[in-house]
N, C-alpha and C positions, 0 to 999 in steps of 0.2 A: 523118175519121181524130182529129183532135184531143180526138174523146171516149174512145175506140179505146187512144190511146196513156197518155190518163190513167188508165183502168183501169188499164193493165200495169204502172202508177209505185203506183197506190192496194195494186196485188196482189202487187210484187212484195216490199215489205219483208217481209210475214209469211211470205212465202213464203223468206226471207232469214234471218229471226230460226230459222225451222223448222231449216232450214237450220243455222242456228248452234246452238242445242240439239240438233239430233239427232247433230250433230259430237261435241256435249259431251257427250252422254248416252252414245255406243260407247268415247269415250274412259273416262268412269267406267267404267264397265263390265268392260273390259278392266280398265286400273286394277287392281277388289274379283278378276277374276278373277284374276293373278296373284301376290296377297299370298298364297296356299295353296304356288304354287311358288318367293316369296320368302322363307316361311317357314322350307318343307321347307330350302334352300340353306342358310340360317343353322343350324337343325336339322345337319345332315352340316358346316355346321366344327367347329359346337361338337363332335359325337363326336370330328374329325379332331386338335383340340387335345385333349383330353381325353387318347384313344390316345399321340398323340404324349408327353405328360405321362409315362400310365406308359411311355412309352418310355424314357423321358428317367431315370426316374426307377430302376428296371431299367437300367438303365444306367451310373448313380452307383454304383448299391450295389454291383453286378458289376465294376467297373476298379478296384477296390485289389487282388480277387480274380488276376483279367488280370496284372495289374503284376508282382504275386509271383510269379507261372506263371512268366512269360516271365524276369523272374530265373533262377530256377531251370535254367530253360531253357537260358541266356546259361549259366551256371556250371557246365552239365553238358556243353557244347561248348567253353567254356573248356579244362576237366580230359580230353576230348577228343584238345580240340588240344597241350594241354602233351605225352600221354603220345605222343606222334606222333610229336613235333621234341625227342622226349625226348635227350640223349646216349648213349644204347643204338642211335639209329639212325640215329645221326649227326653 
């Protein structure tokens, strides 16, 4: 009986080392497989940032024109309002 327990103890260490080595190998393979997915995600983020930058540049270029047009609309509305409340009507 003691001999059998001794053999189990002697072979237990290599089995544990094999199990640990297998887990390390599986984890390493999973990490390596994740690299392309991470790279693709980083590329997507870069593309989104570039697109956002282009949109911001476009908006900054168009903003003065929009403000000018809004001021023109406001002036026209004020003229219309003034003509509606002119002394002739009221």
